[in-house]
C-alpha angles and dihedrals in degrees: 000000000000089000090060091047091054091049090049093050093049090045091053091047091051093049093046091052091054089077090058112131117212116250112258119236113232111169150322115245143164091039111172138163104255102175138007103193135162095276108020146032106219121203124188124202148137129260113208119212135171120230106215092182128103089226135069125237141170128252104224102180148343123216110179133156117216120216133188116196090343096309121113108239103170151330132262117214136176123190103171120092109241119202113218124202122216120272095358141111115258137187124223116199113224142179122221113201116197118186112233090237088070091060091071090060094072094277093114090062089049092051091049090047090051090054089057093049101266116139125237122199114228134174120222120199129169141069142307115205118208134172142192120195092343096310111118134205128190114216120198116232122205116158138151111208138171110226131197129171 
């Protein structure tokens, strides 16, 4: 009997998660140069989303490639677990690592321009992994966004 109860509980959890609406991207803010090392330029910032769901969940990870004019310039990662409340805006801290080789492709001018308030258009493509009570969901991310620091 307990075996059937476990299957029923997991079945109900799976069905209830099917109504899950994907978080809506709103903006990137608080973007700052964190490190300028021998191999990378590291930027830290926050990505703001809106949770349209009536339930809370956790953001487990972000794995997003960043492109400028079709060329990959870096990778966004997030390793902290972020708790998200229902029907609210939430911020996810992230790190953007840009290899120094990309700076020679005009990106250095863009970074300097961003420091002075100029906007740079970037494309973000990858995944956001979320979970609720141990059940995970991978959400595709595909945004074009103009960033300024």
